[in-house]
C-alpha positions as CSV (number, residue, x, y, z in Angstrom):
1,M,0.0,0.0,0.0
2,W,3.0,2.3,0.4
3,I,3.2,2.6,-3.4
4,G,-0.6,2.8,-4.0
5,K,-3.5,0.4,-4.0
6,E,-3.5,0.2,-7.8
7,Y,-0.3,-1.9,-7.5
8,L,-1.7,-4.5,-5.2
9,F,-2.8,-7.9,-6.5
10,P,-6.4,-8.8,-5.8
11,M,-7.0,-11.5,-3.2
12,H,-7.7,-14.2,-5.8
13,V,-4.3,-13.6,-7.4
14,V,-2.6,-13.8,-4.0
15,L,-4.4,-17.0,-3.2
16,A,-3.4,-18.5,-6.5
17,I,0.3,-17.6,-5.8
18,V,0.0,-19.2,-2.3
19,I,-1.6,-22.3,-3.7
20,N,1.1,-22.6,-6.4
21,N,3.8,-22.3,-3.8
22,Y,2.1,-24.7,-1.4
23,L,1.8,-27.3,-4.1
24,T,5.5,-26.8,-4.9
25,G,6.4,-27.3,-1.3
26,L,4.3,-30.5,-1.2
27,R,6.4,-31.8,-4.1
28,M,9.8,-31.2,-2.6
29,P,10.1,-34.4,-0.6
30,I,9.4,-36.5,-3.7
31,I,11.9,-34.5,-5.8
32,T,14.5,-34.9,-3.0
33,M,13.9,-38.7,-2.8
34,K,14.0,-39.0,-6.6
35,S,17.3,-37.2,-6.9
36,A,18.8,-39.1,-3.9
37,A,17.8,-42.4,-5.5
38,G,19.3,-41.3,-8.9
39,I,16.0,-41.6,-10.8
40,Y,16.3,-39.4,-13.8
41,A,15.4,-41.2,-17.0
42,E,12.0,-42.5,-15.9
43,D,10.5,-39.0,-15.6
44,A,12.7,-37.1,-18.1
45,W,9.6,-36.1,-20.0
46,V,8.1,-34.3,-16.9
47,P,9.8,-30.9,-17.3
48,F,9.0,-30.8,-21.0
49,G,5.4,-31.8,-20.4
50,F,5.1,-29.3,-17.6
51,A,6.6,-26.6,-19.8
52,I,4.2,-27.3,-22.7
53,I,1.1,-27.5,-20.6
54,N,2.1,-24.6,-18.4
55,L,2.9,-22.4,-21.4
56,G,-0.3,-23.3,-23.3
57,A,-2.6,-23.0,-20.3
58,S,-0.9,-19.8,-19.1
59,I,-1.2,-18.1,-22.5
60,I,-4.9,-19.1,-22.9
61,L,-5.9,-18.4,-19.4
62,G,-3.7,-15.3,-19.2
63,K,-5.5,-13.9,-22.2
64,Y,-8.8,-14.1,-20.3
65,W,-7.8,-13.7,-16.7
66,G,-4.5,-11.9,-16.8
67,V,-1.9,-12.6,-14.0
68,F,-4.4,-14.9,-12.3
69,G,-4.7,-17.0,-15.5
70,V,-0.9,-17.3,-15.8
71,I,-0.6,-18.6,-12.2
72,V,-3.6,-21.0,-12.7
73,G,-1.8,-22.2,-15.9
74,S,1.2,-23.0,-13.8
75,I,-0.9,-24.9,-11.3
76,I,-2.6,-26.9,-14.1
77,G,0.8,-27.7,-15.6
78,S,2.2,-29.1,-12.3
79,I,-1.0,-31.1,-11.5
80,C,-1.1,-32.6,-15.0
81,T,2.6,-33.8,-14.8
82,A,4.9,-33.7,-11.8
83,D,2.3,-33.9,-9.0
84,W,0.9,-37.3,-10.1
85,F,3.7,-39.0,-12.1
86,R,6.8,-38.4,-9.9
87,P,5.3,-40.0,-6.8
88,I,4.3,-43.1,-8.8
89,V,7.9,-43.5,-10.1
90,V,9.5,-42.9,-6.7
91,F,7.2,-45.3,-4.8
92,K,7.5,-48.0,-7.6
93,K,11.3,-47.7,-8.1
94,V,12.5,-46.8,-4.6
95,F,10.0,-48.1,-2.1
96,K,8.6,-50.9,-4.3
97,V,5.1,-50.2,-3.0
98,S,1.9,-48.5,-4.2
99,S,1.7,-44.7,-4.1
100,W,-1.9,-44.9,-3.0
101,N,-1.2,-43.9,0.7
102,Y,1.0,-41.0,-0.5
103,F,-1.8,-39.6,-2.6
104,K,-4.3,-40.0,0.2
105,N,-2.0,-38.0,2.4
106,Y,-1.3,-35.5,-0.4
107,F,-5.0,-34.7,-0.8
108,K,-5.4,-34.5,3.0
109,Y,-2.6,-31.9,3.1
110,I,-4.2,-30.0,0.2
111,I,-7.4,-29.8,2.1
112,L,-5.6,-28.9,5.3
113,G,-3.7,-26.1,3.3
114,F,-7.0,-24.7,2.1
115,A,-8.3,-24.8,5.7
116,Y,-5.1,-22.9,6.9
117,M,-5.7,-20.3,4.3
118,F,-9.4,-19.9,5.0
119,I,-8.9,-19.6,8.8
120,S,-5.9,-17.2,8.5
121,I,-7.8,-15.0,6.0
122,E,-10.9,-14.9,8.2
123,I,-8.8,-13.9,11.3
124,C,-6.9,-11.3,9.3
125,N,-10.1,-9.8,8.1
126,I,-11.0,-9.2,11.7
127,I,-7.8,-7.3,12.3
128,S,-8.1,-3.6,11.7
129,V,-5.4,-1.3,13.1
130,S,-4.9,2.2,11.9
131,N,-1.1,1.9,11.8
132,I,-0.3,0.0,8.6
133,F,3.0,-1.3,10.0
134,I,1.4,-2.8,13.1
135,D,-1.5,-4.1,11.0
136,F,1.0,-5.8,8.7
137,I,3.0,-7.3,11.7
138,L,-0.3,-8.6,13.3
139,R,-1.4,-10.2,10.0
140,C,2.1,-11.8,9.6
141,F,1.8,-13.1,13.1
142,V,-1.6,-14.7,12.3
143,C,-0.3,-16.2,9.1
144,V,2.7,-17.8,10.7
145,F,1.3,-18.9,14.1
146,V,-2.3,-20.0,13.2
147,P,-1.3,-22.8,10.7
148,N,1.6,-23.9,13.0
149,I,-0.7,-24.1,16.1
150,I,-3.3,-26.1,14.1
151,T,-0.6,-28.4,12.8
152,I,0.7,-29.0,16.3
153,L,-2.8,-29.7,17.6
154,L,-3.6,-32.1,14.8
155,F,-0.3,-34.0,14.6
156,F,1.4,-33.9,18.0
157,K,0.4,-37.6,18.8
158,T,1.8,-39.0,15.5
159,P,5.1,-40.8,15.4
160,E,6.4,-38.4,12.8
161,F,5.8,-35.4,14.9
162,K,7.3,-37.0,18.0
163,Y,10.4,-37.9,15.9
164,L,10.8,-34.4,14.6
165,Y,10.2,-32.9,18.0
166,N,13.0,-35.1,19.5
167,V,15.4,-34.2,16.7
168,F,14.8,-30.5,17.1
169,S,14.8,-30.5,20.8
170,N,18.1,-32.5,20.9
171,M,19.6,-30.0,18.4
172,F,18.4,-27.1,20.5
173,L,19.4,-28.6,23.8
174,S,22.8,-29.6,22.6
175,K,23.5,-26.0,21.4
176,I,22.5,-24.6,24.8
177,V,24.5,-27.2,26.7
178,S,27.6,-26.5,24.5
179,K,27.3,-22.8,25.1
180,F,27.2,-23.3,28.9
181,R,30.2,-25.7,28.8
182,R,32.2,-23.1,26.9
183,K,31.3,-20.4,29.4
184,E,32.3,-22.8,32.3
185,N,35.6,-23.6,30.6
186,A,36.5,-20.0,29.9
């Protein structure tokens, strides 16, 4: 707003950008596993397919919807290529199991991501502070902490959450202990 409201993206464009980034984040573990396993030939067509679909959809939708259409074109390109094919390849070649459970969790996390966005937007719509800087800080606080609190409440009993909690707490505690030991030895 500091440069004028005419330069702000409408909310639907911002949400499309968030959804595109969220889907990219959901893909990262599969991409990491694929690279670590050295699987390159099986999905060599994916970047080309993604580029063709992305370009075509972005041009067509961008003509009608502008920036929003270009971003939606990118989402369509990823859903039609990388989002479904790479997990199948990784689970078949690396884990030698069906990717069905992965896709169930993937869709669960997509729904959860939409819930995070909806709840955060609704809470942010309640916030109204005359100072734009404080308003921005409060909205950032909501957007960071609300999804994280919900995630903790939903997943704190799962083995994965307990494992990550132990890893992070051990890392954090070891740093604190090493700092105190250095102070004692000094």
